[in-house]
N, C-alpha and C positions, 0 to 999 in steps of 0.2 A: 504494499499499499504505499504509494508515494506521498510525500509531504508529512509523514508521521516521524517523529524523532523518538527513537527508542532510548529511554534513560534507564540505566541499571538500578534496580532497587536493592539498597544496601541498608541493613539495620543500622541506625544511628550509633548505638553504643558499640557495635562491632567496628564500625568505621572509625569512631573516636579512638579506640584502643589501637588499631592497626596504624593510623595516620600518626598518632602520638608517638608509638614506639619507633616507627621509622624516622620521624623527625628527630627525636631525641638521640637515637642511635648515630645519626649523621653529626649532630652537635657534640655528643660525647666523644666520638672518634676524633673529631677535629680539634678538641682540646689538647691531644696529646700525640697525634699521628705525625705531625710535621717535625717534631723534635729530632728524630734520628737523621733526617735529611737535610738539616741546616748546613752542614759542611758542604754536601753536594750542591745544594742551591747556591751557595756563596762561590763555589768554584765554577759552576756553569755561567754565572753572570760576571765572573771575574771580580767579585767584590769580597771585602774582608768579612769574617765571621760576624763581627759586631754590626755590620750592616744588615747581615741576613737575619740576625735576632730580631729585627724590627718586624719581620714577618709575624712573630709570636706576639711581639709587643702590641702591634696593631689590632690583632685579634682578641686579646685579653682586655685591653683597654676600651675598645668599642663594645664588647659584650657587657662590661660594667655600665657603659653610658646608656645602653638600651633598657636596663632594668627598671629605672625610676618611672618611665613613662609607659610601660607595658601594660599596667592595669587600666590606666586612664584610656589608652588607645583602644583597648579591647571593649570597655564599657561604652566608649563613644561611637565606634565604628563597627563593633560587632566581633565577637570573639572568632568566629569562623573566618571572617574577612581578613582580620589582622593575621591570624595564624597562617592562613594560606598564603597571604601577601609576604609575610616574612619567610615561609618555607620556599616560595618562588625565588625571591630575592637571594636567599641562601644557595639555592641550586643553581641559579644563573652565576652568582659570584664563584661558585666552585668551578664551573666550566671556564670562567675568566681566569681564575688562578691557574688552572692547568694549561691554559694557552698563553699565558703571560711571556710577552717577549723580552721583558726587562724586570728588574727587582722592583722598580717603582710602581709598575702595573700590578705586580703581585701583592705588594704591601697594601695598595689601595683596595684591591679586591678581597684581600684578607680582612681589612677593616670592615667591608660590607658584610662579609660573612659574620664577623663578630657582632655587629650591630643587629643583624637578623637573628643570630642566636640568642642575644640577650632578650629579644621579644619572644622567641619560640618557647623558652622553658616555663615562665610564668603564665603566658596565655595558653599554652598547651596543657599545663596542669589545670587551669581553670575550666577548659573544655571537659577534661577528664572528670574533675571532681564535680561539675555541675550535672554530668551525665549519670553519676552514681551517688545515691544518697549516703549519708554517714554510715548506716549499717551494712552497706554492700562495699564499702571501700577496702575492707580487709582482703577482699578477693583481688585487689589491684597490686598486692605485694609483688607477685610475679612479673607484672608489667613495669612497675617502678624501678626494679632492680636491674634490669638489663641495661638501659642506657646509663644508669648512674654508676654501676659497678663494673660490668663486663667490658663495655665499649671503651671506657678510658684506659682500663688495664691492657686491652688488645691494642691499643693505638701504638705504643712504640714497637712491639714486635711486628705488627702489620706494616707499619711505616718503613721500618728497615728492610723487610721482606720485599715490598713493592719497589723501594728505591734500588735495592741490589739487583733485582731480576727483571724489572721493567724500567721504570724511570720515576723520578719524583713527581712528575706530571700526574701520575695515576693516583697519588695520595688525594687528589681534588677530583678527578674524573669519576672515581667510584661512587661519588655522591649523586652524580647526574641522573643515571636511571633510577635510583631509589627515590630521589626527590621528585622525579617527574611522575612516577606511579603514585606516590603519595599525595601529590597535589591533585591528581585526576580523581583519586579515591575520595579525597576530602571534598572535592566539588560536588560529588554526586551523593556522598554519604553523610556528611556532617550537617547539623542544623544550626542555623544562625541564632544568636542571642545578643540582643542590643540592650544593655542595662540602662543606658542613658546617664551619663555622670551629672552630679549636682553643680549647677552654676558654670561659669566659664572656666577656660583653662588656666591653671595656676602658673603664669608665665615666670613670675618671680621664683617659685619653688623650682621650676625646671631649670632656670639658669644658675641656681644655686646647688641643687642636688646632683644634676647630671655631671657637671665638671668635677664636683668634689668626689664622686665615686671614681671617675676615670682617672684623676690625679692619684687618689689613694691607691687605686689597683696598681698603677704604674710603679708608685713608689714601693709599695709592699711586695710587688712581684719582682722588681729588679734591684732593689736595695741589697738583697743577700749576694747577688752575683757580681754587682758593679760597685758596691761600696755605698754606705749610707751618706757619706760626705760628698759624693759625686754632686756637682751643681744641680744637674736635672733631677736627681732623685731627692735631694734635700729641699729644693724649691717645691717639687710636686708634693712632698710629704706636708710641708708647712702650710702651703696654700689650700691643699685639699682639706686638712684639718680645719682650717679657719672657715672654708666654705661649708663643711659638714655641719659645724656648730651653727652657723647662721641658717642653714638649711632647716635644721631640727627646730630652732627657734620659730622660724617662719611657719613651719608646718603645724606646729602647736597652736599658734595664734591665728592661722587662716581659717576662714569659715568653709572654704572649698579647697583643701590642700591637694597637691599632687599626690602625696603619700599620706594615707590616713593612719598616722601614728597612733591615734586613740585606740585602734584595734589591739595594740599591745596591752592594753589595760584589761582586756579579756583574760581571765585567769588561765584558761586552757591553751588559747592561741598564744598569748604572751609568753607562757612556759615553754611551749613548743618552739616558738621562734628563738627564744634564749638557748634552749637546748640544740637547736640546729646550728647556731653559732658555736656554741662550746664543743660539740662533737666534731664539727668540721675543723675546728682549730686543732683539737687533738689528733684526728685522723691525718689530715694534710700535713701536719707538723711531723708526725712519726713516719709518714711515707717519704717525706723530704730528708729527715735526718737519719733515719736507719740504714738506708744504702751507704751513706757516708761512714757510719760506724762499722758497717760490714767490711767496707774497704780498709778502714783503718785497722780493724782486728785480724783480718786474714789476708790482706794484701790483694783482695779479689779485683777483678776487672769491673769496670762500670757496667758491663752487659750482665755479668754474674749477679752484680749487686741489684740491678734492676729486676732480673728474674726471681731474685730471692723474695720479693714482696708480691709476686704474682698470686701465690695461693690465697692472698687475702681477698682477691675477687672471686675465687671459687667458694670460699666461705660465705661471702656476700650473697652469691646465688642461692646458697642453700638457706640463708637467713629468710628468704622469701617463703619457704616452706614452713619454717618455724613460725613465723608471723601469722601465716594463713591459718595454722592449726591452734596455736596457743592463745593469740590475741582474744578470740571470742570467749575463751574459757577463763583467762586469767585477768584480762582488763589491762589498759595501758600502764597504769602505775606498777602493778605487781610484775609485769613482763620487763619494763624498761629499767626499773632500779637495780634489780640484780644483774641484768645484762651489762649495765655500765659498771658496776662495781667489779664484776668479772673482767670486763674489757680493761679496767685501770689495772687490775693485777697482772694481766697478760702483759700490758704496756710495760709494767714495772720489771717484769721478768726478763724482757728483752735487754734491760740495762744492767742485769747482774753480770759480772765478769765471768767469762767462760761460756756464757750462752751463745753470743754471737759468733763464737769460734765453731760451733757445730752447725753445719749447714742443715741438717735435718730438724734439729731443734728449731731453728729459725722458720723453716717452712711450716712446721706444725704450730708454732705460736702465730705466724701470720695468718694461718688458716682460721685459727680461733679468733683472731682480731676481727676478721671479716664476718665470721659467724655470729659472735656475741655483740659486737658493736653494731653490725648490720641489722641484727634484730632490734636493737634500741632505736637506731636512726629510722627505720622503716615504720616501726610502731608510732614514734612521734610524728612522722610525715603523714600518716594515715589518720591518726586520731586527733591531731592538733587543729584540724578545720571543722570538727564536730559542731562547734557553736558559731560557725561563720555561716551566715545566709548567702544565698545566691547574689544578692545585690552587692555584697562587699568581697565576694570571691576573687574577683580579678585584682583588687587592691591587696587583698591579704596575701595572694600568691606572690605578687611582685615584691612586697615587703620581705616576706619569708626568703625569697632567693636573695635578696640583697644582704640580709643578716648572714645567711650561710655563706655567700660569696666572701663577704668581708671576714667572717670568722676563719674560714680557710687560709686567706691571705695572712691574717694576723698570726695564726698558728705557725706558719713557715717563717714569718718574720721573728716571732719569739724565739724559735729554735736557732734561726741564723744568728741572732743577738747572743745567745748562750755559747755557741761554738766559735763565734767570732768570725763569721763570713761563710763558713761551710764548705771550705776547699780542702780536699785530701791530696796532697802533693806526693806522698811517698807511703809505702806499705808500713813504715815504722811510726807513722804519725801517732800521737798521744790520743787513745781512744776516750780519755777522761771527759773532755767537754761534750762529746757526743752522747756519752751515758747520761750526763747531767741534763742535756736536752731532752732525751727520752723520758727521764724523770718528770720533766715539766710537762709533756704531753700526757703522762699518766695522771698527774695532779688535775689537769684541765678535764679529763674524762670523769675522774672521781667527783669533781665539783658538779659535773653534770647530774650525778645521782641526787644530790641535794635539790636541784631544780625539778628533777622528775618526780619528787614528792607531791608536787602541785598538780600533776596529771590526774584525770579522773580515776576512779577505781573500776568502774564498769565500762565494758566496751559498748559502743554505740548499739542501741537496739532498734529493731523495726517498729514503725508505728503501729498503733492498735488496728487489727483487721487488715494489715497488709497482705496483699496477695502476692506471694513470691512468683508466681507463674505469670502474672499480668504484666504486660510490657510497661515500661515506665512512660510518662507523658511524651507524646510525640513519636513513640516507636511505631505506631500504626498508621501514621499519616501517609497519604499519598505523596509521591514525589512533586506533584505540582501544588500541594497545599502551602498556604502562606507560613513562613517561618515563625518561631515564637520571638516576638519582639516586645520589649518592655521599655517604658519610658517615652 
């Protein structure tokens, strides 16, 4: 029959899970996959390694810049439209990165990737959490863990493999088919939700918060390797701190803030956000410092040291099974507090003299870190939004990601300050400062257990007379029905 356009019918919740997973896997991989190829990229373009490092600098800083405005954009223009727009930009930028004829083009395209990635995570999680009510989010553990644990861990070995056997261009080309399929699936399968932000855009908040996060991310990310007294790092840290204080004061006083800091006053969400920052600081700190301790203790190569922490990702994968089974029975508080205490004990064990010298002990402890800390992190991520309504979900997700991103950067910076720069120059390097830094990460995780006492005892329960077999609102809509729009 001519003139008829056949549109595939895809269940919205299935589409949300598939599109979110694909997009976050791309984003997670790109945060680590380029690192092994920087030497090759510098050589191909005839530039020094310090210049090639701007490829990662551009990505990380742009990613932080995109976070403050993500919630507002999703509410104003619709989560589906913003998410698919960011995913399209990320995919196109990936192709441009792979085709880049010079380093300047690669850096600009990488910055576009980072900016799009900064929008993808909070807007994508908003889509996911709006599609599943609180009592069903425990099922999402297996979905959330893949991009957050496995993909970043696979980045370095996959990046090295592709660079060695194909070329560094394929580090970016791999995103193109995945991103294209995900965008098409999202166009037909996702439902739109426009919340409608209150009042006009907070221009002052934007010009305070956005550069503040970008500057602080630059300083915290590159201070350990380039030195805290380097002018670019020192100025970024000072100016970023001033702007951040000004941004917080403005957000608190504004009637229509860019970031709804008042959400942090909610007991459950505020505790979950604080826990996200503390656990990210501990985990990113130990993943930064322990490979250095491993090299100092054993004289191991950088590759061996990197592979020594890979079992952590395997433990994180299994943590999704633990959360799926135990969270409904134990509740957030009883599951998170013991998990954090055990994780702190495992962190501390890594710092005991003699432990780092045993490769199998290291692998086993790293696996345990992934399992127990992953259980706590997933529980917090799933249960922390129980009291957040659909109207505030976009803002809450953006704020949550900002706290977690800054927490991870602060954890690395704290460890770097303890070890005095974090460089291992020879096998006989003194492992003492590295052990002290590991103790710092253990203390951070243990402190998280105190915060976790504020989490609710009971897991989210289905509302009365809830029909588990009934499709959620919108599942049965025909493809040509109007989308759900509020505001």
